[in-house]
N, C-alpha and C positions, 0 to 999 in steps of 0.2 A: 504494500500500500504506500510505502514511503516513496518509491520511484514514481508511482502514479501522481501523488501529491506534488512532488517536485516538478513533474512535467507540466503541472497546472500553475506553477509559480510559487509554491510554498517552499520555504527554506527547510533544510534538514533540522536546524535548530528549532524553528517554529513547530515542526511536526512533532518532535520529541517533547516539546514544552506544552503541547496542546492535549486536551482530553479527546477521547474518541468522539464525543458529541461535537466538539469544535471542528475536528477534522471532517466529519460528515457534513456539517453546515458549510464548511469551506468548499467542499466538492459540489454540494448541491447548488450553492451560489454561483460557482463557476459554470456549471451546466445550464443554469437559468440564464446567465449572461450570454452564453453561446447561443442558446435557443432564441433569445431576443435579437441577437445579431443576425441569425439566419432568417428570422421573420422580416427584419428590416431589409436584408438583401433581396429576399423574395419579392417584397413590395416594389423595390426599385427596379428589379428585373421585369416585373409585370408592367410597371409604368413605362419603362423604356420600350418594351414591345408594343405597348399601346401607342406611344408617340411615333414609332416607326410605321405602324399601321396607318396612322393619320397622315404621315408624310407621303407614303405610297398612294394614299387616296387622293392627295393633291395632284399627283401625276396623272391620275385617271379622270379627275373631275375638277373643273375650275371652281365649283362651288364649295369644295372641301376646304375647311379652314384649319390651319395649324394653331394650336393654342399658344398663348403667351407663356412665358416662364412662370408667371404668377398663377396662371390658370392650371398649368401642369403640376406645379409644386406649390400649393397654397400656403404651406407652412413657411 
């Protein structure tokens, strides 16, 4: 388990000075963070595909409109 925790960023000293509960929380928090990063990447991949589709639509139809940056990424 030490090697796994070290691969996630925990130092050997922190590992040995932590309780089992702390180690488990560290691993769970790391997995949750990675899951959130993957969800964010999936959203941006989906958004990029949508924008490419709109851009191709402009080639086929003069009425197709490409959204502004603020419309595409409202945040």
